[in-house]
N, C-alpha and C positions, 0 to 999 in steps of 0.2 A: 425482152427489150427493157423492161423496167429495171432489172438487176444491172444490165449493161449501162443504163442511164445513170444509176446511182454511183457506180464505180467510176464512170467517165467524169461525172461531176466532182467526185472526190479527188481524182487525179488532177483535174483542172484546178480545183481550189488549192491543192498543195503546191502545184507548179506556179500558180500566179502569186502565191503568198509564201514563197520558200523561206524567207527570213522568219516570218511569224511561225511557220510550221516547225522550223528548226528550234525556235525558242520554246515552243510547246513540248517538243521532244526532250530538250535539255531540262526543262522544268519537271516533267514527269520522271525523267531519269534521276535527278537529284532527290526528289521526294521519295520515289520508290526504292532507291538505293539506301537512303536513311531508314526507311521502313524495314527493308530486309536486314540491314545491319542491326537494327534494334532487336529483331527476332534472333539473329545469330548471337548477339550479346546475351540475350536471355538464355539461350541454349548453353553458352559457355559457362555462365554462372551456375546453371543447373548441373553441369558436369562437375564443376568444382565442389559444389555442395554435396553431390552424390559421392564424390571421392572422400570428402571429409566424414560424412555420416556413415560411409561404408566401413570405416574403422571404429565407429562408436557402437559398442555392444552393451546391452542390458544384462546384468548379472543377477541371477536368482540363486541365492545361497541356500544350500540344503543342510538340514540338521545332520550331525554325525550319526545319530541313532535312527535315521530314517531307513525304512526297509526298502527292498527292491520294488515291491508293489507300490509303495508310496511314491517312489521316484518315477515309476511308470505313469502313475496317475497325474503327477505334476507335468510330465512331458506331454501327456494327452491334452491336458488343459491348455498348455502353451501352444501346441501345434494347431489347435482349432481357432486361434486368434488371427484375424485378418492382418494385424500389424506385424505378425511374426513371419519372417522369411525362413529362418532355420533356428532350431534350438538344440545345441549340442551339449551333452552332459560331460562334465569334466570331473573325474575322480581325484583322489588325493595325490596319486602318483603323477597324473598329467598336470595337476596344479603345481606340484613341486617342481616338475621339469620346466614348466613355463616360468616360474619364479626364479629358478636358477639362471635361465636365459636372460631374463629382464635385469637381474641384479648381479650379473657376472662381473661388472666393473666395480661392484661394491661387495667384496667377499665377506665383510664383517656380518652383513645381514644373513647371508647363507650359512655362515659358521654358527651363528647364534640361534638358528631355527632348525627344526626337523620337518620332515615331510608331513608328519601328523598335524603340524601347525596350520597348514594351508587348507582352507575349507573346500568341500565339494560344492559344485555349482553348475547351473545351466548358463551357458554363454549364448545369448540370443542376438541374432542379426535381424535388424528390423527391415520389413518391406516398405514401411512408410514411417519415417521418423516422427512425423507430426502426431501419430497415433500411439506413441509409446505408453501413454497412460492406461491403455487397455490391459497391459501386463499386471501392474500392481492391483488394478481393479478386479481382474479375474482371480487373483490370489488372495483377495480380501485384505489388502495392505492399506494401512492408514499411518500418516506421520505421527510420531509421539512428540513429547515436549521438546526433545532435542532435534527434531526434524528427521530422525531416522524412521524408516518404514518398518512397522510391525505387522506381521501377516497372520491371518487366521487359518490359512490353508495348511493342513497337516504336512509336516516335513519341511516347511519353508521357514527359515529363520529371518531373513530380510531380503530386500530387493534394492539393488543399486541401479537406478535408471538414468542417471546423468540428466535429470530434468532441467537443470539450469542451462547446460550446454545445448540440449535439444530444443528448449524453448527459444533460446537465442537464435539458433539456426532456422527454426520454423519462422520466427519473426523476420529474419533477414530474407528468407525465401519469399515470404508474402510481400514484404516491402519492395523487393526488387521486381517481382512479377507485376505488381500494381504500377510501379514506376515505369517499367518498360512498356506495359500495356498503354499507359497514358501517353508515353512518347510516341508509340505507334499510331494512336488515334490522332495526335497532334500532326504527325507527318501526313496522314491521309487527308485531314482537313486542309492542311496547307497545300497539298497537291491539288485538291479540288478547287480551292480558291485561285491558285496560280494558273492552273490549266484553263479554268473558266475565264479568267481575265485575258489569257493569251488567245483563246478561241474568240472571245468577244472582240478583240482587236481585228481579227480576220473577218468577222461578220460585219464590223463597222465599215471595213473597206469594201464590202460587197452589199451594203445596205440598200443601194438603189436597185441592184439585181433582185434582192429579196422582195422589195416593194413591188417591182414589176411582176414578179411571179405571183404574188398575192392578188394583184389587180386583174391578172388574166385567168384567175380561178384555181391556181394551184393550192392543194390542201396543205395544212400544216405539216403532216407527215411527209409529204413529197418534198417539202423544203427541208425538213428536219433530218431525214435519213442520211443524205450525203454529209452533213456536218457531223452527225453521230459516227459515221464510218471514218471520217477524217480524224475526229478526236480519238476514236478507238485505235486507229492505226498509229497515231502519234504516241498514245499512252502505251500500247503494246511494244512499240519500238523502244520507248524509254525503259519499259520493263526488261526487254532483252538486254539492253546496255547495262542496266542495273545488275542483272544476274551475272553477266560476263565480268563486270567489275568485282562483284563479290567473289567469284571464282579466282580471279587474278589476285585479289587480296589474300585469299586462302593460300594460294600457291607461293606468293612472294613475301608474305608477312608471317602468316600462321605457321606454314611449313618450315620457315627459317627458324622460328622460335622453338619448334618442336625438338630440334637437336640440341638446343642450349638449355631449355627448361624441361628436363625429362620428368620431373616430379609433378608437373602441372598438366592435367588432362585438357586437350585442345579439341576444337571442333574438327570434324572430319568432312570428307567430300559428301558423304551421305547426309550430313546435317545441312550443307548448302543446298543439296537437291531437295530436302524436305521444305526449304523456304520457298522454292520455285513456285509451287501452286498458289501459295499465299500472295506472292508478288503479282502473279498473273490475275488472280481474283481482285486484288487491290487496284490493278491497272484498269480492269473492266469497270469496276465501281467508280473510279475517278473519272473515266471517260464518259460514262452514262450520266453521272450527276453534273459534271462540269458542262457537258454539251447541253443538257436540258436547261440548266440555270443560265448558261451563257447566251443562249439564243432566244430566251423567252421574250425579251424586250423587242426584238426585231421581227417577231411574228405578229405583233399588234400593229397592223397597218390599216 
């Protein structure tokens, strides 16, 4: 009977205050849509940075007189580092073939060099670009007066770690993550404030009813629960509309760009689905906080 009463009161409140309920749903929808959009933008930027850093490799150049045992030892040292995704050894023949492919439009360079000119090296793909410094540290490398890394590891001549590029990418990643996190927090706070004010308008319209319920002995929770259910229903409906709008944006905007900008990695349906739980959690949080804050004044009778 109590559960039936709560939902009956919730339905009655929404029916009698349809315009205000619609405003609460639209407010929640806008705020949660912007919140979900911020999460998708963060994912899109992460995909772009992953695409860029996936082509950035650290090169560990090996001395020409290094033995096979020394090369195996270097490979073992590199493979044990958490920052290393893969470490592929490139001998002079492979280095020469790659150089010929790179400089095929400039035959002068190829004609004036021999395959013995190109050094042997390990080409390292990073698992985490922000941890690239693990590689020169493990090989005992320190920058000299010219800024070139000089290494104490036997068989290693130098390391080219692209530290300037990777430092900038790491800084961009951190700045974007913090910025979008701050934007998400602002969206949630805005949603709490707006939904709270919208619910407060509905409670103001029913303030006499709340006062009578208090005077006849109704507890705070008996009064509060229908409003919380009402606020939760409105927030979840707004969250559903936000998710649907995000999917429509993915279909009609992102998918249209995918055929025109083939070099740019774009968010997929799975990325939109990964945002869904966060939007629902945010909706529940907004409803709980907004309902609690919005009705506090009207329980003091």
